[in-house]
C-alpha positions in Angstrom: 0.1 0.2 -0.1 2.9 2.9 0.7 4.2 1.4 -2.8 1.3 2.8 -4.5 0.7 6.3 -2.5 4.2 6.8 -3.2 3.4 5.9 -6.7 0.2 8.4 -7.3 2.3 11.7 -5.5 5.1 10.7 -8.0 3.1 11.1 -10.3 0.7 14.4 -9.2 3.8 15.9 -9.3 5.1 14.4 -12.5 1.5 15.6 -13.8 1.8 19.4 -12.0 5.6 20.0 -13.3 4.3 19.7 -16.5 1.6 21.4 -16.4 4.0 24.2 -15.3 6.3 23.5 -17.8 3.8 24.0 -20.3 2.3 27.1 -19.1 5.9 28.7 -19.1 6.0 27.9 -22.7 2.7 29.5 -23.6 3.5 32.7 -21.3 7.3 32.9 -22.7 6.1 32.7 -26.5 2.8 34.4 -25.9 5.0 37.7 -24.1 7.5 37.3 -26.4 5.4 38.2 -29.2 3.5 40.9 -27.9 7.6 42.1 -27.2 8.1 41.9 -30.4 5.1 43.2 -32.1 5.0 46.5 -33.3 2.1 49.7 -33.4 2.9 52.9 -35.4 0.2 55.1 -32.7 -0.6 54.4 -29.6 -4.9 53.9 -29.6 -5.2 56.2 -26.2 -3.2 58.9 -27.9 -4.7 58.4 -32.0 -8.2 59.0 -29.4 -7.1 63.0 -29.6 -6.4 62.7 -33.8 -8.5 66.2 -34.7 -7.2 66.1 -38.4 -5.7 63.6 -40.6 -3.4 65.5 -43.5 -2.7 62.8 -46.7 -0.9 63.4 -49.4 -1.2 60.3 -51.4 -0.9 59.7 -55.6 -4.8 60.5 -55.4 -4.3 63.7 -54.3 -4.4 66.0 -51.2 -7.6 65.6 -48.6 -7.8 66.8 -45.2 -9.9 65.2 -42.9 -11.2 67.6 -39.6 -12.8 66.7 -36.0 -15.8 69.6 -35.4 -17.9 69.1 -32.5 -17.3 65.1 -32.6 -18.0 64.9 -36.5 -15.6 64.4 -39.2 -15.0 66.5 -42.2 -14.0 65.7 -45.4 -11.9 68.9 -47.5 -11.0 68.3 -51.2 -10.7 70.6 -53.9 -11.6 73.8 -51.5 -15.2 72.9 -50.7 -16.0 70.7 -47.0 -18.2 67.7 -47.0 -19.6 65.4 -44.3 -17.4 62.1 -43.9 -18.1 58.4 -43.5 -17.6 58.0 -39.6 -16.6 54.6 -39.2 -14.2 54.9 -42.5 -12.1 56.8 -40.5 -12.6 55.3 -37.0 -11.8 52.0 -39.2 -7.8 53.8 -40.7 -7.3 55.2 -37.1 -7.5 51.3 -35.8 -5.1 50.1 -38.7 -2.6 52.1 -37.7 -2.9 51.6 -33.8 -3.1 47.7 -34.4 -0.7 45.9 -32.9 1.2 43.7 -35.7 4.1 42.1 -36.5 5.9 45.3 -38.3 9.8 43.5 -39.0 12.3 46.0 -40.0 14.1 45.7 -43.4 16.2 48.5 -43.2 17.7 50.7 -41.3 19.6 52.4 -44.0 18.6 55.9 -45.7 20.1 54.9 -48.8 17.3 52.3 -49.5 14.8 55.0 -49.2 14.3 55.3 -53.0 14.4 51.8 -53.6 11.3 51.7 -51.2 9.4 54.0 -52.4 10.1 55.9 -49.6 11.8 58.6 -50.2 10.1 62.1 -49.5 9.2 62.6 -53.2 7.6 59.6 -54.2 6.3 58.2 -51.1 2.3 58.7 -49.9 2.0 60.5 -46.6 -0.1 60.7 -43.9 0.1 63.0 -40.8 -1.7 62.7 -37.8 -2.8 65.6 -35.5 -4.2 66.8 -32.2 -4.8 70.1 -32.4 -1.7 71.3 -33.7 0.8 68.6 -32.5 2.0 66.2 -34.9 1.2 62.3 -32.8 2.3 60.5 -36.2 4.0 61.1 -39.7 4.1 58.7 -41.6 5.4 58.1 -45.3 4.0 54.6 -47.2 5.8 53.6 -50.5 6.2 50.3 -52.5 4.4 46.9 -51.9 6.7 44.0 -51.5 7.4 41.6 -54.9 4.0 39.5 -54.0 2.2 42.7 -52.9 0.6 41.5 -49.8 2.8 43.6 -47.2 3.8 47.5 -47.9 6.8 49.4 -46.8 6.1 52.4 -44.1 8.8 54.8 -42.9 8.1 57.5 -40.2 8.8 60.8 -41.8 12.3 62.0 -40.1 13.6 58.9 -39.2 15.5 56.0 -42.1 13.7 52.5 -40.4 11.6 50.8 -42.7 9.1 47.9 -41.8 6.3 46.1 -43.4 3.4 45.1 -42.9 -0.6 44.9 -43.5 -1.2 47.2 -46.9 -4.5 48.3 -45.5 -3.2 51.4 -44.4 -1.6 52.4 -47.7 -5.3 51.4 -49.5 -7.4 54.0 -47.0 -4.2 56.6 -48.3 -4.3 56.0 -51.7 -7.8 56.4 -52.4 -10.4 58.2 -53.6 -11.8 61.4 -51.6 -15.2 60.5 -52.1 -14.4 56.9 -50.5 -14.5 59.4 -47.3 -17.3 60.9 -48.1 -21.0 60.3 -46.2 -23.1 60.2 -48.8 -26.5 58.8 -46.8 -29.4 61.0 -47.5 -31.0 60.4 -44.0 -28.0 60.1 -41.2 -28.2 60.2 -37.4 -26.8 63.0 -34.8 -23.5 60.9 -35.0 -23.5 60.5 -38.6 -24.8 57.0 -38.4 -27.7 55.1 -39.6 -31.3 56.2 -38.4 -33.2 53.4 -37.2 -36.3 52.7 -38.6 -37.9 52.7 -34.7 -37.1 56.2 -34.5 -39.5 56.3 -37.6 -43.2 57.8 -36.4 -44.4 59.3 -39.9 -43.1 59.5 -43.5 -44.7 62.3 -46.1 -44.6 61.5 -49.8 -45.6 64.4 -52.4 -45.3 63.2 -55.3 -45.7 66.1 -58.8 -48.1 65.5 -61.5 -48.2 63.9 -64.4 -50.2 62.8 -67.2 -51.8 60.2 -64.8 -52.3 62.0 -61.6 -52.4 66.0 -63.0 -52.6 67.1 -59.5 -50.1 65.6 -58.1 -50.0 62.6 -55.3 -49.7 62.5 -51.4 -49.2 59.5 -49.7 -48.5 59.3 -45.9 -47.5 56.5 -43.9 -47.9 57.4 -40.3 -46.4 54.5 -37.6 -49.3 53.0 -35.3 -47.7 50.7 -32.3 -45.7 48.0 -34.3 -48.1 48.7 -37.6 -48.6 51.2 -40.1 -51.6 53.3 -41.3 -51.4 54.2 -44.8 -53.4 57.2 -46.4 -53.5 58.4 -49.8 -53.5 54.6 -50.9 -56.2 52.8 -51.7 -55.0 49.6 -50.3 -57.3 47.3 -48.9 -54.6 44.8 -47.0 -52.0 46.9 -46.3 -48.2 44.7 -46.4 -46.4 45.5 -43.3 -43.3 44.2 -44.0 -43.2 45.7 -47.6 -44.1 49.4 -46.1 -41.4 48.7 -43.5 -38.8 47.5 -46.6 -40.0 50.6 -48.1 -38.8 52.8 -45.6 -35.5 51.2 -44.6 -34.6 51.7 -48.2 -35.3 55.9 -47.7 -33.1 55.7 -44.7 -30.4 53.5 -46.1 -30.6 55.3 -49.8 -27.1 56.7 -50.7 -26.1 59.4 -53.6 -23.2 58.1 -55.4 -21.7 62.0 -55.1 -22.2 65.2 -54.5 -23.1 67.7 -56.9 -21.7 72.0 -57.5 -23.6 71.9 -61.1 -27.0 73.5 -59.3 -27.6 75.4 -56.0 -29.4 73.8 -53.4 -32.1 76.7 -53.5 -32.8 76.0 -57.2 -36.6 75.5 -57.3 -35.9 72.7 -59.6 -35.3 70.8 -56.5 -38.5 71.1 -55.5 -40.3 69.0 -57.8 -40.9 65.9 -55.2 -40.6 66.1 -51.6 -40.3 63.1 -48.9 -40.9 64.2 -45.1 -39.7 62.1 -42.3 -40.6 62.9 -39.0 -38.7 61.2 -36.4 -39.7 60.0 -32.2 -37.4 62.9 -30.9 -38.8 65.6 -33.0 -36.4 65.9 -35.9 -37.9 66.4 -39.1 -36.1 65.6 -42.1 -37.1 66.5 -45.4 -35.6 65.5 -48.8 -36.3 67.8 -52.0 -36.0 66.2 -55.4 -36.0 66.7 -58.9 -36.8 64.7 -62.1 -35.1 62.1 -63.3 -32.7 63.5 -66.7 -32.5 61.1 -68.9 -30.2 58.0 -67.7 -32.4 58.6 -64.6 -30.2 60.7 -62.6 -31.8 62.7 -59.4 -30.4 65.5 -57.6 -31.6 65.3 -53.8 -31.4 68.4 -50.9 -31.2 67.2 -47.3 -32.8 70.3 -44.7 -30.1 71.4 -42.3 -27.4 71.4 -45.3 -25.7 72.9 -47.8 -24.9 69.7 -50.5 -26.7 68.4 -53.1 -26.4 65.1 -53.7 -26.9 63.3 -57.2 -28.5 60.3 -56.5 -27.8 57.1 -59.6 -31.4 55.9 -61.3 -31.2 52.2 -59.6 -31.1 54.1 -56.4 -33.5 56.9 -57.4 -36.3 54.3 -58.3 -36.5 53.1 -55.0 -37.4 56.1 -53.4 -41.4 56.5 -55.2 -43.4 53.0 -55.4 -47.2 52.4 -56.6 -49.7 51.4 -54.5 -49.9 48.1 -55.7 -46.4 47.5 -53.8 -48.1 47.8 -50.3 -50.9 45.4 -51.2 -50.7 42.0 -49.1 -51.3 39.4 -51.6 -53.6 36.6 -50.9 
């Protein structure tokens, strides 16, 4: 019995030592990996960013933060920015990852496309202080990674080219082209919509024009202006979501937001917290494109035909089919 007892104690000790050894290997490898990882900018510091200046192959862009919202300055014009895109960009420069050093010599910069004359450059500011000044050069021969270095430093690193994809993108990719945005620049949820009024100018079939109103009643909708025997509630909500999700493909400076041509049709949304949004729309041009103005702004949006067609639907679209 004494032998068996010593045997079990020995087995337990061996098992305990094995666990400790395995744990030490995991801890040490994790620690070494974290220690070898590199980050271009600390996440806490990145939160203080108030301006981003991009100088790339596609031109110069400035992103500035005003009252906690981002705006895009391009060609001496200022447009609302896609808030989530800027957050994603900041995440890309604060991501801790393997960024191995490829060179520490200034003579290598031209070969990597990192000389001051040919590299793309992005500079982040916290108020007027520079917190990151980054140069982006060529991709590696497999085009999987990009060469980067901090401005004024010789050290060259390579890594994920996501940062470069943001820096070299067109100015329009930064624009918030959603017609109906929340106070934070994000999407308005359908649960906040209490009423939508659709005013359409007359044509040959309705010379006096028409008005349709969708009013929320608890979890359903009451429709006026349409002769609908059995309203299809999912179809109505799908239509309202289509309006909330409508995006232009660009801003237009061809016409002023005060131009009467934008009074052809009108969509008015009444939200639950007292906000009213009015969208004024032009007639479709020969390509089906529509111009729009949203109350509270000076911007004119250019909406492609496939998107504009979803803004006005015939009565039968909301009739529940048996």
